[in-house]
C-alpha positions as CSV (number, residue, x, y, z in Angstrom):
1,X,0.1,0.2,0.0
2,X,3.1,2.4,0.8
3,X,4.2,1.7,-2.0
4,X,1.3,2.1,-4.1
5,X,1.0,5.3,-3.0
6,X,4.4,6.6,-3.1
7,X,4.5,5.7,-6.7
8,X,1.0,7.7,-7.3
9,X,2.7,11.1,-5.4
10,X,5.8,10.5,-8.3
11,X,2.7,9.9,-11.2
12,X,1.6,13.4,-9.7
13,X,4.7,15.5,-9.1
14,X,5.9,14.4,-13.3
15,X,2.6,15.4,-14.4
16,X,2.8,18.9,-12.6
17,X,6.0,19.3,-13.4
18,X,5.0,19.1,-16.9
19,X,2.2,21.7,-16.4
20,X,4.6,23.9,-14.7
21,X,7.4,23.8,-17.5
22,X,4.3,23.6,-21.2
23,X,2.9,26.9,-19.0
24,X,5.9,28.5,-19.4
25,X,6.2,28.1,-23.3
26,X,4.2,29.4,-26.1
27,X,4.4,28.0,-29.8
28,X,4.1,29.9,-33.0
29,X,2.6,29.1,-36.4
30,X,5.8,28.2,-37.8
31,X,6.3,25.8,-34.8
32,X,9.2,27.9,-33.2
33,X,8.5,27.8,-28.8
34,X,9.0,30.9,-26.6
35,X,9.9,30.9,-22.5
36,X,7.6,33.3,-21.5
37,X,7.7,35.3,-18.2
38,X,4.6,37.2,-15.8
39,X,5.4,40.0,-14.5
40,X,3.0,41.5,-12.5
41,X,-0.4,40.3,-14.1
42,X,1.0,40.4,-18.1
43,X,2.9,37.4,-19.0
44,X,4.8,38.5,-22.0
45,X,7.7,36.9,-24.7
46,X,10.8,36.2,-23.0
47,X,12.1,36.5,-26.9
48,X,12.0,38.2,-29.9
49,X,9.4,36.8,-32.4
50,X,10.6,34.6,-35.0
51,X,8.1,33.9,-37.0
52,X,7.8,34.0,-41.0
53,X,4.2,33.1,-41.0
54,X,1.2,35.3,-39.8
55,X,-0.9,33.4,-37.4
56,X,-3.3,32.0,-40.0
57,X,-0.7,30.1,-41.9
58,X,-0.6,33.2,-44.6
59,X,3.9,33.6,-45.8
60,X,4.8,36.9,-44.6
61,X,6.8,38.6,-47.9
62,X,10.8,38.0,-47.0
63,X,12.2,41.6,-48.3
64,X,16.2,42.1,-48.7
65,X,16.6,44.6,-51.3
66,X,17.4,48.5,-50.7
67,X,15.7,49.4,-53.8
68,X,12.5,48.5,-52.0
69,X,12.7,50.8,-49.4
70,X,13.4,54.2,-51.6
71,X,12.1,55.0,-54.9
72,X,13.2,58.9,-56.1
73,X,13.9,59.8,-52.5
74,X,10.6,59.0,-51.4
75,X,9.5,55.5,-49.3
76,X,7.8,53.1,-51.7
77,X,7.4,49.9,-49.2
78,X,4.4,50.3,-48.4
79,X,3.0,46.4,-47.8
80,X,3.6,44.0,-44.5
81,X,7.8,43.0,-44.2
82,X,10.1,40.7,-42.0
83,X,13.8,40.7,-42.3
84,X,16.9,39.6,-40.6
85,X,19.3,41.2,-39.1
86,X,22.0,42.1,-42.5
87,X,20.1,39.8,-44.3
88,X,21.2,37.1,-42.6
89,X,18.7,33.4,-40.5
90,X,21.6,33.0,-38.7
91,X,20.5,36.1,-36.2
92,X,17.5,34.3,-36.0
93,X,17.8,32.7,-33.4
94,X,19.2,34.9,-30.8
95,X,17.5,37.8,-32.0
96,X,14.9,37.0,-34.1
97,X,13.3,38.8,-37.1
98,X,12.4,42.4,-37.7
99,X,8.9,43.4,-38.8
100,X,7.9,46.9,-39.8
101,X,4.8,48.6,-38.9
102,X,3.0,47.2,-42.3
103,X,3.2,44.2,-40.8
104,X,2.4,45.3,-37.3
105,X,-0.8,46.4,-38.3
106,X,-2.1,43.0,-39.4
107,X,-2.4,42.1,-35.9
108,X,-2.0,38.6,-37.1
109,X,1.9,38.0,-35.8
110,X,1.7,36.7,-32.7
111,X,0.6,33.4,-31.9
112,X,-3.7,33.3,-31.3
113,X,-4.4,34.0,-27.4
114,X,-0.9,36.4,-27.6
115,X,-0.9,40.1,-29.6
116,X,1.3,42.9,-29.7
117,X,1.4,45.2,-26.8
118,X,0.0,48.5,-26.7
119,X,1.1,51.7,-25.6
120,X,-0.6,51.5,-22.1
121,X,0.5,47.8,-22.0
122,X,4.5,48.9,-22.0
123,X,3.4,51.5,-19.6
124,X,2.1,49.1,-17.6
125,X,5.5,47.2,-17.9
126,X,7.7,49.6,-17.0
127,X,5.4,51.2,-13.9
128,X,5.8,47.7,-12.5
129,X,9.0,47.9,-12.5
130,X,9.8,51.2,-10.8
131,X,9.3,53.5,-14.2
132,X,10.6,54.2,-17.4
133,X,14.4,55.2,-16.1
134,X,15.1,52.2,-14.6
135,X,13.1,49.3,-16.2
136,X,15.2,48.8,-19.0
137,X,18.0,48.0,-16.7
138,X,15.6,45.5,-15.0
139,X,14.6,44.0,-18.8
140,X,17.9,44.1,-20.1
141,X,19.9,40.4,-20.1
142,X,22.8,41.0,-18.0
143,X,26.1,40.9,-18.8
144,X,28.2,41.6,-22.5
145,X,27.9,38.0,-24.3
146,X,25.1,40.1,-26.2
147,X,24.9,44.1,-25.2
148,X,28.0,45.6,-25.9
149,X,29.9,47.4,-22.7
150,X,28.8,48.8,-20.6
151,X,25.3,46.8,-20.6
152,X,24.3,49.9,-18.0
153,X,22.4,49.1,-14.9
154,X,20.8,45.7,-16.6
155,X,20.4,43.2,-14.3
156,X,17.3,41.1,-15.6
157,X,15.6,40.7,-12.5
158,X,12.4,40.7,-14.8
159,X,13.3,37.8,-16.5
160,X,12.4,39.4,-19.9
161,X,15.8,38.9,-21.1
162,X,16.0,41.8,-23.8
163,X,18.4,42.1,-26.6
164,X,20.0,44.6,-28.8
165,X,18.0,42.8,-32.1
166,X,19.1,46.4,-34.0
167,X,16.9,47.5,-36.5
168,X,16.7,48.4,-40.2
169,X,15.9,52.5,-40.9
170,X,13.9,54.1,-43.6
171,X,16.7,53.4,-46.2
172,X,16.7,49.4,-45.9
173,X,20.5,49.9,-44.4
174,X,20.6,47.8,-40.5
175,X,21.7,49.6,-37.2
176,X,23.0,49.4,-34.1
177,X,23.1,45.1,-33.8
178,X,24.5,44.8,-30.1
179,X,24.0,48.0,-28.5
180,X,20.3,48.8,-28.8
181,X,17.4,47.2,-29.3
182,X,13.5,48.4,-30.0
183,X,10.0,47.4,-29.6
184,X,7.1,47.8,-31.7
185,X,4.1,48.6,-29.8
186,X,0.4,47.9,-31.7
187,X,-0.9,51.8,-31.2
188,X,-0.3,54.6,-33.6
189,X,1.4,58.4,-33.1
190,X,-0.5,58.6,-36.0
191,X,-1.2,57.6,-39.5
192,X,2.5,57.2,-40.9
193,X,4.0,56.4,-37.2
194,X,3.4,53.6,-34.5
195,X,5.2,54.0,-30.8
196,X,7.9,51.7,-30.3
197,X,9.5,51.0,-26.9
198,X,13.5,51.1,-26.8
199,X,16.3,50.3,-24.9
200,X,20.5,50.6,-25.0
201,X,23.2,49.6,-23.6
202,X,25.1,53.0,-22.8
203,X,21.6,53.7,-20.6
204,X,19.4,52.0,-18.2
205,X,15.8,53.5,-19.3
206,X,13.2,52.4,-21.7
207,X,13.0,55.1,-24.2
208,X,9.7,55.9,-26.1
209,X,9.7,57.5,-29.2
210,X,7.2,57.4,-32.8
211,X,8.9,55.6,-35.9
212,X,7.5,55.1,-39.3
213,X,5.6,52.1,-40.9
214,X,8.5,51.2,-43.3
215,X,11.3,50.4,-40.2
216,X,12.1,47.7,-39.1
217,X,11.9,46.6,-35.9
218,X,11.9,43.5,-33.0
219,X,8.7,42.3,-31.8
220,X,7.8,40.9,-28.4
221,X,4.3,38.9,-27.7
222,X,1.9,39.6,-24.5
223,X,-1.4,37.4,-23.5
224,X,-4.1,38.2,-24.1
């Protein structure tokens, strides 16, 4: 009888352990599995999104040619797209993909049951961590394995594990890998721009600003 009870307890513990591990991950339509973290009342991906398809299975266009951005000094790329930093897919696993604002506004990038956070949801996150002036340090991965020195104030005590994935600018040029990272919100500043949040190796604050929709930035999803 005693052995039966012990065996039953062992099975329950294994089951509970599996459930806990499963609850801390989410899978996208491509089959990529992401760690997640609960911060306050929010549950976030603890990795940058890297899907190449919308959550309905439709492929997202991959744009590599810089000429797609510039046509006689005017922006010509006005459709959804994603890119690997420097057009090099080896950046995928560590830093995820960069998506333009038109892809963000499809509302189909994140796995079902998740969404791109609003600017207000980012504010909730930074407020919970003590305010924008110090939240970056608590969100950034600590050390200099990925962030350039000095990675000021970085403790990653939140478990968010922010990485410096760089961005793609209006002229199609890739910039600041290992020095900074920025993430789209879903909140429009105006018809041409969307609010982003960003972090830099030289500061511990989370900065905020409007970005042009053709630009490419990282994405973190938050649970519905």
